[in-house]
KOLMARDO-568435 format. One line per 8 residues: number of its first residue (from 1); their letters; for each residue x, z, y of N, C-alpha, C. Coordinates in pm, whole numbers, plus 32768, in hexadecimal, padded with zeros to 4 digits. Layout:
! residues N
NUM = A = X:Z:Y:X:Z:Y:X:Z:Y ~ ...
This chain:
! residues 75
1 = MADKETLD = 8058:8001:7F88:7FF6:8002:7FFF:804E:7FF5:8079 ~ 8028:7FC4:80DE:8076:7FB0:8159:8074:8044:81AA ~ 80E7:8050:81F5:8101:80C9:823B:80A8:80D1:82B6 ~ 8093:8141:82F3:8041:8165:836B:806E:810B:83DD ~ 80F0:80F2:83F7:811A:80A2:8466:80F0:8011:8458 ~ 80F9:7FD4:83E1:80DB:7F58:83C0:803A:7F4A:83DE ~ 7FF1:7F9E:83AC:7F60:7F93:83B9:7F30:7F9B:8452 ~ 7F77:7FF5:84A6:7F60:7FFB:852E:7F7B:7F83:8570
9 = KFGEVVEE = 7FF2:7F42:8545:8013:7EB6:8595:7FAB:7E4E:8573 ~ 7F84:7E58:84F0:7F24:7DEC:84CA:7EA3:7E02:851C ~ 7E71:7E82:8524:7E05:7E9D:8564:7DF7:7E78:85FF ~ 7E78:7E87:8633:7E8A:7E67:86C8:7E7B:7DC3:86CF ~ 7EBC:7D81:866D:7EBD:7CF4:8678:7E27:7CB4:865D ~ 7DE2:7CF2:85FE:7D4E:7CD4:85F3:7CFF:7CDD:8670 ~ 7D17:7D4F:86B3:7CD2:7D66:872D:7CE8:7D0B:87A6 ~ 7D69:7CEB:879C:7D90:7C77:8803:7D4F:7BF4:87E2
17 = KKAEAKAA = 7D4A:7BD4:8761:7D0C:7B56:873B:7C73:7B5D:875C ~ 7C3C:7BCC:873D:7BAE:7BD7:8768:7B99:7BC5:87F5 ~ 7BDF:7BFD:8846:7BD7:7BF2:88E6:7BED:7B5D:88FC ~ 7C4C:7B1C:88C3:7C6C:7A91:88E9:7BEC:7A3D:88C6 ~ 7BB5:7A47:885E:7B49:7A02:881C:7AD1:7A19:8877 ~ 7AB2:7A99:889D:7A42:7AB5:88F5:7A58:7A6E:8983 ~ 7ACD:7A70:89B8:7AE5:7A34:8A36:7ACD:7995:8A29 ~ 7B01:7964:89B8:7AF3:78D2:89A7:7A60:789E:899D
25 = SEHEAPSA = 7A14:78EE:895A:7986:78D6:893B:793C:78E7:89B6 ~ 795D:7934:8A12:7918:7945:8A96:793B:78D5:8AFA ~ 79A0:7888:8AE2:79AA:7813:8B37:795A:77A3:8B1F ~ 7926:7759:8B7E:78BE:76FA:8B5B:7906:7683:8B19 ~ 78D1:7650:8AB4:7904:75E2:8A65:78E2:755D:8AA8 ~ 792C:74FF:8A9D:7910:746D:8AE5:7896:7435:8A95 ~ 783C:7402:8AF6:77D0:73D1:8ABB:77E1:7335:8A93 ~ 7788:72F8:8A48:7791:7272:8A11:7791:7206:8A75
33 = GEPDDALP = 7764:7229:8AED:7751:71C7:8B57:77C3:71BF:8BB7 ~ 7837:7214:8B9F:78A4:7217:8BFE:78F6:71A1:8BE3 ~ 794B:7182:8C51:79AB:710C:8C3E:7A10:7110:8BD6 ~ 7A58:70AC:8BB9:7ABC:70AC:8B4A:7B3C:7106:8B7A ~ 7B4A:711D:8BE7:7BBB:7172:8C03:7BAA:71FD:8BDE ~ 7B28:7223:8BA4:7B16:72B2:8B6E:7B49:72AD:8ADF ~ 7B70:7246:8AA4:7BA9:7245:8A1D:7C2F:726E:8A16 ~ 7C63:72A1:89AD:7CEE:72BF:89A0:7D4B:7244:89A6
41 = PEQASRVD = 7DB7:7245:89DC:7E09:71C7:89F2:7E20:7179:8973 ~ 7E27:71C0:88F2:7E37:716D:8881:7DB7:7125:8858 ~ 7D3F:7148:8889:7CCF:70F6:8863:7CA0:709E:88D0 ~ 7CC9:70B5:894F:7CAA:7054:89BA:7CCB:6FCF:89AE ~ 7D34:6FB8:896F:7D74:6F2D:8955:7D1F:6EE2:88EA ~ 7CD4:6F31:889F:7C7F:6EE0:8837:7BF7:6EC1:885F ~ 7BD4:6ECD:88DB:7B58:6EAC:8907:7B58:6E18:8927 ~ 7AF1:6DDA:88F8:7AE1:6D45:891A:7A87:6D25:8991
49 = HAHEQDDR = 7ACC:6D05:89FA:7A7E:6CF2:8A68:7A4B:6C66:8A87 ~ 7A6B:6C0F:8A29:7A49:6B81:8A24:79C1:6B65:89F3 ~ 7992:6BB7:8997:7914:6BA0:8946:78C2:6C1E:8954 ~ 7836:6C01:8948:77E3:6C6F:8934:77D0:6C81:88A6 ~ 7793:6CEB:887C:7784:6D08:87E6:771C:6CA5:87A2 ~ 76C1:6C77:87E8:765C:6C1F:87AD:766C:6B8E:87D4 ~ 76E9:6B6B:87FC:76FD:6ADC:8820:76F2:6A83:87A4 ~ 76BD:6A13:87AD:76BA:69B7:873B:7736:696E:8740
57 = DVRAKNSA = 7761:694D:86BF:77D5:68E1:86B5:77A3:685C:86BA ~ 77CB:6806:870F:779B:678A:8725:77BA:6738:86A5 ~ 780D:6754:864C:7828:670B:85D3:77DC:6744:855B ~ 778A:67AF:856E:7732:67DA:8503:76BF:677B:84EB ~ 769B:675B:8478:7634:66EA:844E:75AE:6724:846C ~ 7593:67A6:8450:750D:67D9:8472:751D:6872:8489 ~ 74B0:68AA:84A1:74AB:693F:84C2:74D9:6994:845B ~ 74C5:696B:83CA:74F1:69B6:8356:7580:69AE:8337
65 = HKKVTADK = 75D4:696E:8387:7662:6952:8370:76A0:69E5:8359 ~ 76DF:69F5:82F3:7722:6A73:82D2:76C5:6AE5:82A4 ~ 7652:6AD2:8294:75E8:6B33:8279:759F:6B19:81F9 ~ 75CF:6AB6:81B7:7581:6A8D:812D:75BE:6AE9:80C2 ~ 755C:6B2D:8070:7597:6B6D:800E:75AA:6B1C:7F8B ~ 75EF:6B58:7F35:7617:6AFF:7EBB:759A:6AD1:7E71 ~ 752A:6B1E:7E69:74BE:6AEB:7E25:747A:6A76:7E63 ~ 7475:6A6F:7EE1:743B:6A02:7F36:7498:6986:7F23
73 = WNQ = 7514:69A2:7F23:757D:692C:7F20:757F:68EB:7E99 ~ 7561:6930:7E2C:7557:68F8:7DA2:74DC:68B5:7D78 ~ 7472:68BF:7DCC:7404:687F:7DB0:73F3:67E7:7DBD
């Protein structure tokens, strides 16, 4: 079993972590409508500004392009 000094240190660290977590939870989280600069730098470069999510590909033959299941394809 661990000695008293080790348990005291562990308890102090746990209390510090709890205080940090409480402070972090009280800060307002960025909403979904905020600009891209709210993203972390490693994710900001991955945002595609040239296209919207629902843009149609002009080369797609119909609206079911890439949405056909194997059962439909094999009929």
